[in-house]
C-alpha positions as CSV (number, residue, x, y, z in Angstrom):
1,M,-1.2,14.2,-5.6
2,N,-4.3,16.0,-4.4
3,D,-4.5,17.6,-1.0
4,L,-5.9,14.5,0.7
5,E,-3.2,12.3,-0.8
6,K,-0.5,14.7,0.2
7,K,-1.9,14.8,3.8
8,S,-1.9,11.0,3.9
9,F,1.6,10.8,2.4
10,Y,3.1,13.3,4.9
11,S,1.3,11.8,7.8
12,F,2.7,8.4,7.0
13,V,6.2,9.7,6.6
14,L,6.0,11.8,9.8
15,L,4.7,8.9,11.8
16,Y,7.3,6.5,10.4
17,L,10.2,9.0,11.0
18,S,9.0,9.8,14.5
19,S,8.8,6.2,15.6
20,S,12.1,5.4,13.8
21,F,13.8,8.4,15.4
22,V,12.8,7.2,18.9
23,F,14.0,3.6,18.0
24,V,17.3,4.9,16.7
25,L,17.7,7.2,19.7
26,L,17.1,4.4,22.2
27,S,19.3,2.0,20.3
28,G,22.1,4.6,20.1
29,Y,21.8,5.3,23.9
30,W,21.8,1.6,24.7
31,Y,24.9,1.0,22.5
32,Y,26.7,4.1,24.0
33,S,26.0,3.1,27.5
34,A,27.2,-0.5,26.9
35,Q,30.4,0.6,25.2
36,K,31.1,3.3,27.8
37,N,30.7,0.7,30.7
38,S,33.0,-1.7,28.8
39,L,35.6,1.1,28.2
40,E,35.4,2.1,31.9
41,S,36.0,-1.5,33.0
42,D,38.9,-2.0,30.5
43,T,40.5,1.3,31.7
44,Y,40.2,0.3,35.4
45,Y,41.6,-3.2,34.9
46,K,44.5,-1.8,32.8
47,L,45.4,0.8,35.5
48,T,45.1,-1.9,38.2
49,H,47.3,-4.3,36.2
50,I,50.0,-1.6,35.6
51,A,49.9,-0.6,39.3
52,D,50.2,-4.2,40.5
53,K,53.1,-4.8,38.0
54,Y,55.0,-1.7,39.1
55,S,54.4,-2.4,42.8
56,G,55.8,-5.9,42.3
57,L,58.9,-4.4,40.7
58,I,59.3,-1.9,43.5
59,I,59.0,-4.6,46.2
60,N,61.3,-6.9,44.3
61,A,63.9,-4.2,43.8
62,Q,64.1,-3.4,47.6
63,M,64.2,-7.1,48.6
64,K,67.0,-8.0,46.2
65,G,68.8,-4.7,46.5
66,K,68.6,-4.0,42.8
67,M,68.3,-0.8,40.9
68,L,64.6,0.1,40.3
69,H,63.6,0.2,36.6
70,L,60.0,0.7,35.6
71,P,59.1,0.1,31.9
72,E,57.1,2.7,30.0
73,E,53.5,1.9,29.1
74,K,52.3,3.8,26.1
75,G,49.5,6.2,26.9
76,F,50.0,5.8,30.7
77,E,51.8,8.0,33.2
78,Y,53.0,6.9,36.7
79,Y,54.3,8.7,39.8
80,L,55.9,7.3,42.9
81,L,54.6,9.2,45.9
82,S,56.4,9.4,49.3
83,K,54.5,9.6,52.5
84,E,54.7,13.4,52.4
85,E,53.6,13.6,48.8
86,A,50.8,11.1,49.5
87,K,49.0,13.6,51.7
88,N,47.9,15.6,48.6
89,H,46.3,12.5,47.0
90,K,43.4,10.2,47.9
91,Q,43.7,6.5,47.5
92,G,41.5,4.7,44.9
93,Y,40.2,5.1,41.4
94,Y,38.7,8.4,40.2
95,E,38.5,10.8,37.3
96,Q,40.6,14.0,37.3
97,G,39.9,16.3,34.3
98,R,40.6,14.3,31.1
99,Y,42.5,11.6,33.1
100,K,41.4,8.4,34.8
101,V,43.6,8.0,37.9
102,L,44.4,5.1,40.1
103,V,46.2,5.6,43.4
104,S,47.4,2.3,44.8
105,S,49.0,1.5,48.2
106,A,50.3,-1.8,46.8
107,P,54.1,-0.7,47.1
108,Q,53.6,-0.9,50.9
109,E,56.2,1.8,51.5
110,H,59.0,-0.2,49.9
111,L,61.8,2.1,48.7
112,G,59.9,4.8,50.6
113,V,57.0,4.7,48.2
114,K,53.7,5.2,50.0
115,Y,51.5,5.3,46.9
116,L,51.8,4.5,43.3
117,L,49.8,6.8,41.0
118,V,49.0,5.7,37.5
119,K,46.8,7.8,35.1
120,T,45.8,7.8,31.5
121,A,43.9,10.0,29.0
122,I,43.1,7.1,26.7
123,Y,39.6,6.7,28.3
124,S,38.6,10.3,27.4
125,Q,40.0,10.0,23.9
126,K,38.2,6.7,23.2
127,L,35.0,8.1,24.8
128,E,35.1,11.1,22.5
129,Q,35.6,8.9,19.5
130,L,32.7,6.6,20.7
131,I,30.3,9.6,21.0
132,W,31.3,10.8,17.6
133,N,30.8,7.3,16.1
134,V,27.4,7.0,17.7
135,I,26.3,10.4,16.5
136,V,27.5,9.7,12.9
137,T,25.9,6.2,12.9
138,M,22.6,7.5,14.2
139,G,22.6,10.4,11.7
140,L,23.3,8.1,8.8
141,S,20.8,5.6,10.1
142,F,18.2,8.3,10.3
143,I,19.0,9.5,6.7
144,V,18.6,5.9,5.4
145,I,15.4,5.5,7.4
146,G,14.1,8.8,6.0
147,I,14.8,7.6,2.4
148,I,13.1,4.2,3.2
149,S,10.1,6.0,4.7
150,I,9.6,8.1,1.5
151,L,10.0,5.0,-0.7
152,L,7.5,3.0,1.5
153,A,5.1,6.0,1.5
154,R,5.2,6.2,-2.3
155,L,4.8,2.4,-2.5
156,F,1.9,2.6,0.0
157,M,0.3,5.5,-1.8
158,K,0.6,4.0,-5.3
159,P,-2.5,1.7,-5.1
160,V,-4.3,4.4,-3.2
161,Q,-3.6,6.9,-5.9
162,K,-4.6,4.4,-8.5
163,R,-7.9,3.7,-6.7
164,V,-8.6,7.4,-6.2
165,E,-7.9,8.0,-9.9
166,Q,-10.3,5.2,-10.8
167,I,-12.9,6.6,-8.5
168,E,-12.5,10.1,-9.9
169,N,-12.7,8.8,-13.4
170,F,-15.7,6.7,-12.4
171,I,-17.5,9.8,-10.9
172,Q,-16.8,11.7,-14.1
173,D,-18.1,8.9,-16.3
174,V,-21.2,8.4,-14.1
175,T,-21.8,12.2,-14.3
176,H,-21.5,12.1,-18.1
177,E,-23.6,8.9,-18.4
178,L,-26.4,10.4,-16.3
179,N,-26.2,13.7,-18.1
180,T,-27.1,12.2,-21.5
181,P,-30.5,10.6,-20.5
182,I,-31.3,13.4,-18.2
183,T,-30.8,16.0,-21.0
184,A,-32.8,13.8,-23.4
185,L,-35.6,13.5,-20.8
186,S,-35.6,17.3,-20.2
187,M,-35.7,18.1,-23.9
188,S,-38.3,15.5,-24.8
189,A,-40.6,16.7,-21.9
190,S,-40.2,20.3,-23.1
191,R,-41.1,19.4,-26.6
192,G,-44.1,17.4,-25.5
193,I,-45.4,20.2,-23.4
194,K,-44.9,22.7,-26.3
195,K,-46.7,20.5,-28.8
196,G,-49.5,19.6,-26.4
197,V,-50.3,16.5,-28.3
198,Y,-49.2,12.8,-28.3
199,D,-45.9,12.3,-30.2
200,K,-44.6,8.7,-30.5
201,N,-41.0,9.9,-31.1
202,I,-41.0,12.0,-27.9
203,L,-42.4,9.2,-25.8
204,T,-39.9,6.8,-27.3
205,N,-37.0,9.1,-26.4
206,I,-38.4,9.4,-22.9
207,A,-38.7,5.6,-22.6
208,I,-35.1,5.1,-23.8
209,S,-33.7,7.8,-21.4
210,T,-35.7,6.4,-18.5
211,K,-34.4,2.9,-19.1
212,Q,-30.8,4.2,-19.4
213,L,-31.2,5.8,-16.0
214,E,-32.8,2.7,-14.5
215,S,-29.9,0.5,-15.9
216,I,-27.3,2.8,-14.3
217,Y,-29.3,2.8,-11.0
218,K,-29.5,-1.1,-10.9
219,S,-25.8,-1.5,-11.6
220,L,-24.8,1.0,-8.9
221,S,-27.3,-0.5,-6.4
222,Y,-25.7,-4.0,-7.0
223,L,-22.2,-2.7,-6.4
224,N,-23.3,-0.9,-3.2
225,F,-25.6,-3.6,-1.7
226,S,-25.1,-6.8,-3.7
227,E,-28.6,-7.9,-2.7
228,E,-27.1,-10.3,-0.1
229,L,-30.4,-10.7,1.8
230,Q,-32.3,-12.1,-1.2
231,Q,-32.9,-15.8,-1.3
232,S,-32.2,-17.9,-4.4
233,E,-35.0,-19.8,-6.0
234,E,-35.5,-22.2,-8.9
235,L,-35.9,-19.9,-12.0
236,D,-36.7,-20.4,-15.6
237,L,-34.2,-18.1,-17.4
238,A,-36.1,-18.0,-20.7
239,P,-38.9,-15.5,-19.7
240,I,-36.3,-13.3,-17.8
241,L,-34.2,-13.2,-21.0
242,K,-37.2,-12.4,-23.2
243,Q,-38.2,-9.6,-20.9
244,S,-34.6,-8.1,-21.0
245,I,-34.6,-8.2,-24.8
246,H,-38.0,-6.5,-24.9
247,Y,-36.8,-4.0,-22.3
248,Y,-34.1,-2.7,-24.7
249,K,-36.2,-2.8,-27.8
250,E,-36.4,1.0,-28.0
251,L,-32.6,1.2,-27.8
252,S,-32.0,-1.4,-30.5
253,D,-34.7,0.1,-32.7
254,A,-33.1,3.6,-32.4
255,K,-29.9,2.2,-33.9
256,E,-31.8,0.0,-36.3
257,I,-30.2,-3.1,-34.7
258,K,-31.8,-6.4,-35.3
259,I,-31.9,-8.9,-32.5
260,E,-32.2,-12.6,-33.4
261,A,-33.0,-14.8,-30.4
262,Q,-33.2,-18.6,-30.1
263,I,-34.4,-19.2,-26.5
264,Q,-35.1,-22.5,-24.8
265,S,-36.1,-23.2,-21.3
266,K,-33.3,-23.3,-18.7
267,T,-33.7,-23.6,-14.9
268,L,-31.2,-22.3,-12.4
269,L,-31.2,-21.8,-8.7
270,A,-30.6,-18.0,-8.4
271,V,-31.9,-14.6,-7.5
272,E,-34.2,-13.2,-10.2
273,S,-32.9,-9.6,-10.0
274,R,-29.4,-10.8,-10.5
275,M,-30.3,-12.7,-13.6
276,E,-32.1,-9.7,-14.9
277,L,-29.0,-7.6,-14.2
278,L,-26.7,-10.2,-15.9
279,F,-28.7,-10.3,-19.1
280,S,-29.3,-6.6,-19.0
281,N,-25.6,-5.7,-18.9
282,L,-24.7,-8.1,-21.7
283,I,-27.5,-6.9,-24.0
284,S,-27.0,-3.2,-23.3
285,N,-23.3,-3.6,-23.9
286,A,-23.9,-5.4,-27.2
287,I,-26.3,-2.6,-28.3
288,K,-24.0,0.1,-27.1
289,Y,-20.9,-1.1,-28.9
290,S,-22.7,-2.4,-32.1
291,M,-22.7,-0.4,-35.3
292,P,-26.1,0.8,-36.6
293,E,-28.0,-1.6,-38.9
294,T,-26.2,-4.7,-37.6
295,T,-27.4,-7.9,-36.0
296,I,-27.1,-9.2,-32.4
297,K,-27.6,-13.0,-32.0
298,I,-28.7,-14.4,-28.7
299,T,-28.9,-18.1,-27.8
300,L,-30.1,-19.7,-24.6
301,D,-30.3,-23.5,-24.0
302,A,-29.7,-26.0,-21.2
303,K,-25.9,-25.7,-21.5
304,H,-25.1,-22.1,-22.3
305,F,-26.1,-18.5,-23.0
306,I,-24.4,-16.8,-26.0
307,I,-24.6,-13.3,-27.2
308,E,-22.8,-12.1,-30.4
309,D,-22.6,-8.6,-31.9
310,E,-21.1,-7.0,-34.9
311,G,-19.6,-4.2,-32.9
312,V,-16.2,-2.5,-32.5
313,G,-14.6,-5.5,-30.9
314,I,-12.0,-5.8,-28.1
315,K,-8.2,-5.8,-28.5
316,E,-6.8,-9.3,-27.7
317,E,-4.4,-8.0,-25.1
318,K,-7.3,-6.3,-23.3
319,L,-9.5,-9.4,-23.0
320,Q,-8.0,-10.3,-19.5
321,E,-8.8,-6.8,-18.2
322,I,-12.4,-6.2,-19.3
323,F,-13.9,-7.8,-16.2
324,Q,-11.9,-5.6,-13.8
325,L,-13.9,-2.9,-12.0
326,Y,-13.7,0.5,-13.7
327,K,-11.8,-0.9,-16.6
328,R,-13.0,0.2,-20.1
329,D,-11.6,-1.0,-23.4
330,S,-13.1,1.8,-25.4
331,N,-14.4,5.3,-25.0
332,I,-16.5,5.1,-28.2
333,A,-19.8,4.5,-26.5
334,G,-19.3,5.9,-23.0
335,G,-19.9,3.8,-20.0
336,F,-18.0,3.7,-16.7
337,G,-16.4,0.2,-16.6
338,I,-18.7,-1.7,-14.1
339,G,-21.1,-3.7,-16.4
340,L,-18.8,-6.6,-17.2
341,S,-17.4,-6.6,-13.7
342,I,-20.9,-7.1,-12.4
343,V,-21.4,-9.9,-15.0
344,K,-18.3,-11.7,-13.7
345,Q,-19.3,-11.3,-10.1
346,I,-22.7,-12.8,-10.7
347,C,-21.3,-15.6,-12.8
348,D,-18.8,-16.4,-10.1
349,T,-21.6,-16.5,-7.5
350,Y,-23.5,-19.2,-9.5
351,N,-20.4,-21.1,-10.8
352,I,-21.1,-20.0,-14.4
353,E,-18.0,-20.0,-16.7
354,V,-17.5,-16.9,-18.8
355,K,-15.8,-17.2,-22.3
356,V,-15.0,-14.2,-24.5
357,N,-14.0,-14.2,-28.1
358,S,-13.5,-10.8,-29.9
359,K,-11.9,-9.4,-32.9
360,L,-11.3,-5.7,-33.4
361,G,-13.6,-4.2,-35.9
362,V,-15.6,-7.4,-36.3
363,G,-17.4,-7.9,-33.1
364,S,-17.6,-9.9,-29.8
365,R,-19.0,-13.2,-28.6
366,F,-19.8,-13.7,-24.9
367,E,-20.6,-17.3,-23.8
368,L,-21.9,-18.2,-20.3
369,V,-21.5,-22.0,-19.7
370,F,-23.8,-23.3,-17.0
C-alpha cells in the first residue's frame, strides 16, 4: 500500500474501532447496571424472606412454648438481638463492608428478641464475578471487533487498491504512449530544420505522430466529458468511415498494411464526433496489432460494420475482458486499455451489438450489428 492507501486504511480502522469501543462500553455498562440491580433485588428479597421465616419461628416457639430451632441458610448469617444489643444497630437494609445486612423488627420482642439481623456476602461475591465477566466479555468483544475491522478495511481497500493500481498503470501507459509521438515529432522537426529543405519522409513522420497525439487526446476527452451536450442527428456513416480510413493512411502505409474497404451508405441517428471516435479506435487498433505487410478488411452496409485484421489475435478466455476500462490483452503494441471500452460505451449508447471473433496468431474480427 502507498502512503495514501495506508492513511485511508488506518483511518477506517480507527473510526470503526472508536465507534465500536463506545458501543461496547455503553452495552457493557447497560448490562452491568441491569444485572447489578437484579442482584440487589434478589439479595434484598432473600434476606427479607429469611428474616420473615425466622421471625415466624421465634413467635411460634414462644406461643407454643417450644424449643427455638432456626435452620441454617447457606451463605447467610443471622443474629438475635436483645433490646440492649439492638441499641448498637439501626433498623433496615444497608451495606456493611462486604456484607448486605437486613435488621428486622418482625420478631416483635418475642423470646426477648428485639431485632433479627440477617447478613450475607453473596452479593459482593456475585458482583465481583459480574464485573469480571463484563470486563472479559467486553475485552473479547473488542478483540473480535478489531479483527473484523481489519478484515472489513482490507475488503474495503481491495477495490480501491485495484482502482489505484489501474490508474497508476494507466498514467504510466499514457506517459509512454505520449512519449513515442512527441519524441518522433521532436526528432523529425530537428531533422527538417537541419536539412532546410522539404522532405516527404520527415513530414510523413510528423503527420503520423500528430495523429497519434490527436487520437489519444480524443479518447481521453471522451472519457472525461463524454460529449453529453451534443445533439444527435441523422448521419450517413459512409463518408465518416472513409474519412477515418484516410486519416490513418500514413500509419497503415508505414507498416505496409493494405486496407480493403467495401462501403455502402448507412444512416444512423447519432453524434458525428462519437462515430468518428468509434471507427477511429477500431481502425487504429487493427493497424496497431496487425503484422507488417498484411491486409485489413472493412465492410459497411445497412445491417453491420465489420473490420478484420491479420494481427496477433486475442486469447479466447480474454474476450470477455477486452471491453473493460484499462484492460489490455497484449503489451505488444502499447496502448492503455481504453479504446475498446470507448467502443463498447458508444455502441451501448446507440443500441449497437458488438460481436468479436479472434484466434491467437491469426487475427481478430469485430462486427457491429445495427
